[in-house]
Backbone bond lengths (Angstrom), bond angles and torsions (degrees), N, CA, C in turn:
res aa  C-N    CA-C-N  psi(-1)  N-CA   C-N-CA  omega(-1)  CA-C   N-CA-C  phi
1 M - - - 1.403 - - 1.623 100.46 -
2 A 1.357 115.11 136.47 1.433 121.57 -173.08 1.643 106.41 -79.28
3 K 1.260 112.01 144.63 1.426 121.82 -178.21 1.534 110.47 -81.02
4 G 1.315 116.51 163.12 1.408 122.96 179.59 1.553 111.59 -109.39
5 Y 1.244 123.72 147.54 1.382 125.58 -178.97 1.537 114.03 -137.85
6 W 1.335 117.87 145.22 1.343 125.70 167.31 1.546 104.74 -98.89
7 I 1.321 121.06 131.53 1.461 125.95 173.56 1.532 107.15 -119.02
8 G 1.231 114.25 115.36 1.563 119.82 -177.05 1.468 115.33 -122.64
9 R 1.336 112.58 140.82 1.463 117.03 171.50 1.591 106.85 -125.08
10 V 1.240 111.22 125.62 1.461 115.24 -169.57 1.518 111.22 -131.88
11 E 1.442 117.32 141.36 1.381 130.85 171.93 1.454 110.02 -116.29
12 V 1.253 117.67 98.12 1.537 123.06 -174.28 1.677 106.73 -75.60
13 H 1.286 120.24 129.63 1.383 124.30 170.89 1.527 114.60 -106.61
14 D 1.324 117.84 -21.62 1.484 122.01 -178.29 1.505 102.74 -133.97
15 A 1.382 119.91 99.63 1.375 125.46 -175.09 1.541 111.61 -67.07
16 E 1.395 115.48 -39.81 1.435 116.05 177.23 1.520 113.99 -63.83
17 G 1.327 116.48 -44.99 1.424 122.65 178.01 1.507 111.77 -63.95
18 Y 1.347 118.39 -37.30 1.436 119.85 178.99 1.597 111.16 -70.63
19 A 1.355 117.27 -31.79 1.421 122.38 173.69 1.530 112.64 -57.88
20 A 1.371 115.40 -35.96 1.442 121.10 179.22 1.606 109.44 -64.81
21 Y 1.389 113.77 -39.75 1.469 118.62 174.93 1.439 109.50 -64.67
22 V 1.291 125.45 -44.60 1.511 124.99 -175.80 1.495 105.88 -61.90
23 A 1.330 121.20 -43.77 1.469 123.13 179.12 1.477 110.74 -64.06
24 A 1.385 120.80 -34.28 1.442 123.11 -175.66 1.544 114.08 -78.91
25 N 1.311 114.60 -28.93 1.492 118.99 -171.12 1.545 110.28 -76.90
26 A 1.318 120.97 -20.56 1.488 122.89 -163.34 1.571 105.36 -62.85
27 A 1.345 122.59 -34.85 1.444 123.68 -172.18 1.512 105.70 -64.90
28 A 1.417 120.19 -43.31 1.399 125.75 -173.37 1.562 103.21 -65.15
29 F 1.370 118.50 -49.96 1.434 118.69 -175.20 1.508 111.49 -62.31
30 R 1.304 118.51 -41.78 1.522 117.43 176.74 1.610 107.77 -60.02
31 K 1.284 120.92 -50.37 1.356 125.50 -179.15 1.475 115.70 -46.47
32 Y 1.275 114.70 -49.53 1.527 123.79 -176.56 1.595 118.07 -97.99
33 G 1.381 112.43 10.41 1.356 120.64 169.90 1.616 111.56 79.25
34 G 1.356 118.96 19.03 1.446 119.94 176.96 1.463 111.21 -70.72
35 R 1.374 104.06 140.33 1.594 118.19 179.00 1.554 110.87 -133.47
36 F 1.211 112.45 125.18 1.633 114.31 -177.27 1.545 105.81 -75.11
37 L 1.358 111.85 126.98 1.452 118.34 171.52 1.556 110.75 -102.19
38 V 1.332 114.98 -27.23 1.520 125.74 174.95 1.500 107.81 -137.12
39 R 1.348 115.26 130.93 1.398 119.25 -178.00 1.580 106.10 -147.44
40 A 1.267 113.32 86.89 1.453 122.40 -171.58 1.566 112.41 65.90
41 G 1.277 124.79 -122.49 1.380 121.92 176.98 1.543 115.63 80.53
42 Q 1.365 116.69 177.86 1.493 111.18 173.91 1.391 113.24 -76.79
43 Y 1.411 110.24 162.35 1.521 118.07 -177.59 1.452 107.30 -162.77
44 E 1.301 118.89 156.71 1.433 132.17 172.68 1.506 110.68 -125.54
45 T 1.293 119.36 146.08 1.426 117.67 179.82 1.558 104.21 -119.48
46 P 1.385 120.17 89.96 1.415 120.79 -171.76 1.610 106.18 -79.43
47 E 1.277 122.73 -8.42 1.459 123.14 179.79 1.533 112.46 -160.00
48 G 1.247 122.60 140.99 1.323 124.51 179.79 1.573 117.38 82.83
49 E 1.332 119.91 -157.77 1.444 125.03 178.20 1.518 108.13 -113.95
50 S 1.340 112.55 155.46 1.480 119.03 178.94 1.462 109.89 -140.58
51 R 1.291 116.71 172.84 1.483 123.31 169.54 1.528 109.58 -121.84
52 S 1.261 119.50 171.64 1.371 122.43 -164.74 1.584 116.14 -77.27
53 R 1.293 115.00 -12.35 1.499 123.16 -179.28 1.519 109.52 -132.17
54 N 1.276 113.29 124.26 1.506 117.45 173.38 1.414 113.10 -116.46
55 V 1.374 116.94 142.60 1.490 123.24 -179.10 1.427 109.54 -135.58
56 V 1.450 113.44 141.37 1.370 119.09 172.08 1.568 107.04 -136.36
57 I 1.406 114.35 124.27 1.459 119.08 -175.62 1.514 107.94 -119.97
58 E 1.336 115.12 128.03 1.524 115.93 175.97 1.355 112.70 -99.81
59 F 1.385 118.48 146.48 1.426 126.88 -178.24 1.576 103.94 -127.92
60 P 1.400 113.68 156.28 1.415 115.27 -179.34 1.530 118.29 -57.49
61 D 1.402 114.88 -27.66 1.418 118.53 174.04 1.558 109.38 -158.59
62 Y 1.196 119.76 171.76 1.467 124.12 -179.58 1.523 112.58 -64.64
63 A 1.322 120.64 -37.13 1.444 124.13 173.92 1.498 113.67 -57.69
64 S 1.369 115.76 -35.14 1.443 121.09 -178.96 1.518 109.75 -78.12
65 A 1.299 119.93 -37.01 1.415 124.24 172.06 1.467 114.75 -55.89
66 L 1.438 113.55 -44.78 1.438 117.52 177.15 1.468 115.23 -72.99
67 A 1.267 114.24 -33.43 1.467 118.97 -178.39 1.539 109.58 -70.69
68 C 1.270 118.73 -28.35 1.447 122.96 175.57 1.477 110.35 -68.14
69 W 1.400 114.43 -47.17 1.464 118.49 -175.01 1.659 107.64 -62.54
70 H 1.342 114.26 -43.51 1.409 116.72 179.73 1.531 119.54 -77.07
71 S 1.303 115.34 -9.89 1.485 121.06 -177.54 1.514 114.40 -61.98
72 P 1.294 115.85 144.08 1.578 118.16 172.70 1.505 110.01 -55.68
73 E 1.396 120.60 -37.66 1.432 122.00 -176.35 1.536 108.88 -62.68
74 Y 1.358 118.69 -45.90 1.502 120.31 -177.43 1.572 106.11 -69.49
75 Q 1.260 118.18 -43.68 1.530 120.18 -174.83 1.459 109.48 -57.78
76 A 1.345 117.28 -44.04 1.462 125.25 179.99 1.675 108.66 -58.62
77 A 1.391 109.01 -46.85 1.542 110.72 -179.66 1.594 108.54 -67.68
78 R 1.283 118.07 -37.86 1.495 125.32 -177.79 1.560 108.13 -56.76
79 A 1.363 119.89 -33.63 1.394 117.86 -177.31 1.490 110.85 -66.14
80 H 1.320 123.65 -21.23 1.467 128.46 175.78 1.535 110.32 -71.47
81 R 1.291 117.69 -29.45 1.444 121.54 -178.40 1.623 114.49 -81.82
82 L 1.282 112.43 -35.82 1.464 119.25 -175.53 1.550 112.17 -55.37
83 G 1.375 117.07 122.48 1.470 120.00 177.89 1.535 107.84 89.74
84 R 1.357 118.35 -9.02 1.485 119.86 176.85 1.544 110.28 -106.46
85 A 1.288 117.85 -15.13 1.520 121.03 -175.49 1.452 108.68 -155.80
86 D 1.323 116.40 146.09 1.474 122.17 175.54 1.506 100.29 -96.43
87 T 1.350 117.08 131.27 1.439 120.39 -171.95 1.520 107.75 -136.21
88 D 1.415 118.00 135.68 1.356 125.51 164.55 1.542 109.74 -112.76
89 L 1.284 123.70 126.28 1.319 127.58 -170.62 1.531 114.52 -136.24
90 V 1.375 122.60 122.04 1.400 121.67 172.91 1.527 106.55 -117.15
91 V 1.355 114.50 147.13 1.455 124.47 173.27 1.512 104.63 -107.64
92 V 1.421 119.19 116.17 1.456 122.45 -178.51 1.447 113.12 -121.33
93 E 1.306 115.91 154.90 1.484 121.32 166.55 1.481 108.99 -87.56
94 G 1.332 114.73 135.19 1.427 122.50 173.22 1.606 111.44 -66.92
95 Y 1.291 111.86 168.65 1.439 123.90 175.84 1.475 109.22 -108.78
96 D 1.345 117.42 127.08 1.490 115.90 170.97 1.538 112.67 -134.79
97 G 1.436 109.92 34.21 1.491 115.98 170.80 1.408 113.10 -89.36
98 P 1.359 115.26 -166.78 1.393 123.44 -176.10 1.485 115.54 -60.64
99 Q 1.233 123.25 143.57 1.509 126.92 178.71 1.510 106.44 -102.40
100 P 1.348 110.12 147.51 1.496 114.41 168.76 1.449 123.50 -57.51
């Protein structure tokens, strides 16, 4: 079964407020099996636009990734981020088919 992923690009404007979001979101990620694969770190933008923080979170499957986003736990945590960071987020299904 293909895994699910959150892919986020974030520009933090209020580091203290964003830290409250980070602390609050942990319970939702644990509940739905979220695991950080990328959490800030070094990056290069060879094409297109980027933000200063990049995040990739892996979930057991696409349904879990979506359930986490829609959960009351995550939505409560998300309220801490609003107005403190500009965020682009997509929830995607991984690919587990044949490789070239």
